[in-house]
C-alpha beads as a LAMMPS data file, in Angstrom:
LAMMPS data file: protein, C-alpha beads

172 atoms
171 bonds

1 atom types
1 bond types

-500.0 500.0 xlo xhi
-500.0 500.0 ylo yhi
-500.0 500.0 zlo zhi

Masses

1 110.0

Atoms # bond

1 1 1 355.171 -165.085 -395.925
2 1 1 355.306 -167.352 -398.944
3 1 1 354.495 -166.271 -402.610
4 1 1 352.562 -168.314 -404.927
5 1 1 354.709 -170.105 -407.416
6 1 1 354.346 -169.367 -411.222
7 1 1 351.717 -171.448 -412.846
8 1 1 354.363 -172.983 -415.119
9 1 1 355.623 -175.001 -411.965
10 1 1 353.786 -178.441 -412.542
11 1 1 351.796 -180.256 -410.030
12 1 1 352.927 -183.950 -408.955
13 1 1 350.543 -186.684 -408.017
14 1 1 351.492 -187.851 -404.687
15 1 1 350.636 -191.198 -403.217
16 1 1 350.120 -191.324 -399.394
17 1 1 349.919 -194.077 -396.847
18 1 1 346.373 -195.295 -396.315
19 1 1 344.291 -192.663 -394.361
20 1 1 347.505 -190.711 -393.883
21 1 1 346.651 -188.077 -396.534
22 1 1 346.277 -184.894 -394.148
23 1 1 349.277 -185.969 -392.072
24 1 1 351.500 -186.334 -395.218
25 1 1 350.145 -182.884 -396.510
26 1 1 351.076 -181.188 -393.258
27 1 1 354.574 -182.497 -393.188
28 1 1 354.981 -181.391 -397.131
29 1 1 353.669 -177.948 -396.154
30 1 1 356.463 -177.812 -393.425
31 1 1 358.983 -178.507 -395.945
32 1 1 357.824 -175.498 -398.111
33 1 1 355.900 -177.412 -400.704
34 1 1 352.338 -176.173 -401.886
35 1 1 349.782 -178.950 -401.580
36 1 1 346.134 -179.518 -402.414
37 1 1 343.822 -182.242 -401.142
38 1 1 340.508 -182.251 -402.791
39 1 1 337.741 -183.129 -400.273
40 1 1 334.001 -184.087 -400.805
41 1 1 331.317 -183.285 -398.322
42 1 1 328.776 -186.042 -397.858
43 1 1 326.047 -186.986 -395.729
44 1 1 326.773 -189.754 -393.338
45 1 1 324.353 -191.665 -391.122
46 1 1 325.408 -192.073 -387.461
47 1 1 323.641 -193.142 -384.259
48 1 1 322.672 -189.360 -383.738
49 1 1 321.191 -188.969 -387.159
50 1 1 322.621 -187.576 -390.390
51 1 1 325.642 -185.334 -390.206
52 1 1 327.990 -183.860 -393.070
53 1 1 331.248 -185.344 -393.131
54 1 1 334.345 -184.540 -395.478
55 1 1 336.078 -187.369 -397.030
56 1 1 339.039 -187.420 -399.478
57 1 1 337.991 -187.141 -402.894
58 1 1 340.807 -189.317 -404.070
59 1 1 341.829 -191.832 -401.167
60 1 1 345.622 -191.933 -400.962
61 1 1 346.365 -189.248 -403.585
62 1 1 347.012 -185.771 -403.234
63 1 1 348.755 -183.244 -405.414
64 1 1 352.111 -181.215 -404.440
65 1 1 354.468 -178.898 -406.331
66 1 1 357.566 -176.960 -405.428
67 1 1 356.820 -173.904 -403.228
68 1 1 359.915 -171.882 -404.489
69 1 1 362.290 -171.807 -407.429
70 1 1 365.040 -174.345 -407.208
71 1 1 363.301 -176.875 -404.718
72 1 1 363.822 -180.201 -405.494
73 1 1 360.913 -183.068 -405.529
74 1 1 363.452 -185.684 -404.031
75 1 1 362.667 -185.188 -400.340
76 1 1 358.876 -185.934 -401.172
77 1 1 359.533 -189.480 -401.299
78 1 1 361.165 -189.626 -397.690
79 1 1 358.308 -187.134 -396.177
80 1 1 356.368 -189.126 -393.251
81 1 1 352.877 -190.333 -394.573
82 1 1 354.085 -190.271 -398.132
83 1 1 354.908 -193.652 -400.244
84 1 1 355.976 -191.611 -403.113
85 1 1 355.206 -189.798 -406.389
86 1 1 353.069 -191.497 -409.112
87 1 1 355.270 -192.342 -412.008
88 1 1 355.268 -193.484 -415.549
89 1 1 358.478 -195.595 -415.673
90 1 1 361.015 -193.029 -414.304
91 1 1 358.827 -189.838 -414.922
92 1 1 356.717 -188.324 -412.497
93 1 1 353.179 -187.781 -413.362
94 1 1 352.095 -184.247 -413.581
95 1 1 348.976 -182.157 -413.995
96 1 1 348.714 -178.785 -415.351
97 1 1 347.131 -175.861 -413.584
98 1 1 343.901 -176.134 -415.708
99 1 1 343.345 -179.544 -414.630
100 1 1 344.090 -179.033 -411.163
101 1 1 341.799 -176.013 -411.205
102 1 1 339.024 -178.042 -412.603
103 1 1 339.258 -180.414 -409.651
104 1 1 339.238 -177.471 -407.169
105 1 1 336.239 -175.932 -408.837
106 1 1 334.412 -179.182 -408.681
107 1 1 335.150 -179.912 -405.145
108 1 1 334.071 -176.240 -404.176
109 1 1 330.828 -176.604 -406.164
110 1 1 329.924 -179.815 -404.483
111 1 1 330.584 -178.359 -400.992
112 1 1 328.405 -175.331 -401.895
113 1 1 325.445 -177.615 -403.322
114 1 1 325.584 -179.675 -400.167
115 1 1 325.751 -176.612 -397.897
116 1 1 322.397 -175.363 -399.071
117 1 1 320.738 -178.553 -397.982
118 1 1 319.690 -178.777 -394.512
119 1 1 318.826 -182.776 -394.638
120 1 1 320.108 -185.365 -396.934
121 1 1 316.572 -186.022 -398.475
122 1 1 314.751 -183.848 -401.089
123 1 1 311.231 -184.436 -402.527
124 1 1 311.617 -186.892 -405.527
125 1 1 314.600 -188.936 -403.848
126 1 1 314.387 -192.699 -403.946
127 1 1 314.755 -193.790 -400.340
128 1 1 314.905 -197.221 -398.661
129 1 1 313.664 -197.843 -395.039
130 1 1 316.515 -199.479 -392.990
131 1 1 314.840 -199.474 -389.695
132 1 1 311.458 -199.786 -387.946
133 1 1 308.293 -201.860 -388.799
134 1 1 308.726 -200.915 -392.532
135 1 1 312.280 -201.996 -392.853
136 1 1 313.044 -203.424 -396.354
137 1 1 310.559 -201.218 -398.154
138 1 1 311.499 -198.378 -400.547
139 1 1 309.731 -195.367 -401.964
140 1 1 309.745 -191.953 -403.058
141 1 1 310.189 -188.796 -400.899
142 1 1 307.167 -186.543 -401.039
143 1 1 307.928 -183.900 -398.231
144 1 1 310.636 -183.353 -395.790
145 1 1 310.461 -182.098 -392.038
146 1 1 313.139 -181.714 -389.471
147 1 1 312.526 -185.183 -387.844
148 1 1 310.246 -186.738 -390.210
149 1 1 310.185 -187.534 -394.022
150 1 1 307.116 -188.214 -395.833
151 1 1 307.469 -191.245 -398.344
152 1 1 305.116 -192.511 -401.013
153 1 1 304.808 -196.226 -400.221
154 1 1 302.997 -198.810 -402.248
155 1 1 300.890 -200.573 -399.759
156 1 1 297.972 -202.707 -400.702
157 1 1 298.260 -201.730 -404.168
158 1 1 298.003 -197.974 -403.596
159 1 1 300.445 -195.305 -402.976
160 1 1 300.142 -194.148 -399.526
161 1 1 302.101 -191.192 -397.802
162 1 1 303.774 -192.550 -394.592
163 1 1 305.719 -190.102 -392.254
164 1 1 309.146 -191.958 -391.137
165 1 1 311.589 -190.759 -388.814
166 1 1 314.712 -189.596 -390.868
167 1 1 316.946 -191.880 -388.839
168 1 1 315.202 -194.838 -390.569
169 1 1 316.007 -193.916 -394.079
170 1 1 318.828 -194.039 -396.566
171 1 1 319.151 -193.092 -399.975
172 1 1 318.336 -195.799 -402.376

Bonds

1 1 1 2
2 1 2 3
3 1 3 4
4 1 4 5
5 1 5 6
6 1 6 7
7 1 7 8
8 1 8 9
9 1 9 10
10 1 10 11
11 1 11 12
12 1 12 13
13 1 13 14
14 1 14 15
15 1 15 16
16 1 16 17
17 1 17 18
18 1 18 19
19 1 19 20
20 1 20 21
21 1 21 22
22 1 22 23
23 1 23 24
24 1 24 25
25 1 25 26
26 1 26 27
27 1 27 28
28 1 28 29
29 1 29 30
30 1 30 31
31 1 31 32
32 1 32 33
33 1 33 34
34 1 34 35
35 1 35 36
36 1 36 37
37 1 37 38
38 1 38 39
39 1 39 40
40 1 40 41
41 1 41 42
42 1 42 43
43 1 43 44
44 1 44 45
45 1 45 46
46 1 46 47
47 1 47 48
48 1 48 49
49 1 49 50
50 1 50 51
51 1 51 52
52 1 52 53
53 1 53 54
54 1 54 55
55 1 55 56
56 1 56 57
57 1 57 58
58 1 58 59
59 1 59 60
60 1 60 61
61 1 61 62
62 1 62 63
63 1 63 64
64 1 64 65
65 1 65 66
66 1 66 67
67 1 67 68
68 1 68 69
69 1 69 70
70 1 70 71
71 1 71 72
72 1 72 73
73 1 73 74
74 1 74 75
75 1 75 76
76 1 76 77
77 1 77 78
78 1 78 79
79 1 79 80
80 1 80 81
81 1 81 82
82 1 82 83
83 1 83 84
84 1 84 85
85 1 85 86
86 1 86 87
87 1 87 88
88 1 88 89
89 1 89 90
90 1 90 91
91 1 91 92
92 1 92 93
93 1 93 94
94 1 94 95
95 1 95 96
96 1 96 97
97 1 97 98
98 1 98 99
99 1 99 100
100 1 100 101
101 1 101 102
102 1 102 103
103 1 103 104
104 1 104 105
105 1 105 106
106 1 106 107
107 1 107 108
108 1 108 109
109 1 109 110
110 1 110 111
111 1 111 112
112 1 112 113
113 1 113 114
114 1 114 115
115 1 115 116
116 1 116 117
117 1 117 118
118 1 118 119
119 1 119 120
120 1 120 121
121 1 121 122
122 1 122 123
123 1 123 124
124 1 124 125
125 1 125 126
126 1 126 127
127 1 127 128
128 1 128 129
129 1 129 130
130 1 130 131
131 1 131 132
132 1 132 133
133 1 133 134
134 1 134 135
135 1 135 136
136 1 136 137
137 1 137 138
138 1 138 139
139 1 139 140
140 1 140 141
141 1 141 142
142 1 142 143
143 1 143 144
144 1 144 145
145 1 145 146
146 1 146 147
147 1 147 148
148 1 148 149
149 1 149 150
150 1 150 151
151 1 151 152
152 1 152 153
153 1 153 154
154 1 154 155
155 1 155 156
156 1 156 157
157 1 157 158
158 1 158 159
159 1 159 160
160 1 160 161
161 1 161 162
162 1 162 163
163 1 163 164
164 1 164 165
165 1 165 166
166 1 166 167
167 1 167 168
168 1 168 169
169 1 169 170
170 1 170 171
171 1 171 172
């Protein structure tokens, strides 16, 4: 059972290999480092409709600090999946605890806000029609149902509500 290091131990900015952030973090944790990889939850359109996907907030970057007193940052460079530490000259870039907590709080707040939404669209959102007979048009969402979204489109000089399948829309 590991104990949390005191807040005086700095967080270092770790550069990973492309799309290897999770692998690198797992290897760093195996060596006893404390790691943090901020994630964003976003709506992503797939062939089956809209789904929530987690993506790395800062691609190729993560945060690491020593997990115990006296632990060296030297082995971080040779960890599989890691390119090295971000440095300014020969000095590794560090973050204080307050900055890291602000990033953590932002990621958690964004995830909670998205969890409250069942669909990616809300009344008032600007959308573009990406498929179907009205492809290329854009409008404003007026109502949202499980499979269809009512969009106000400007047709023949008038605003008309049109029900469009949710899979045909993208956020504008």
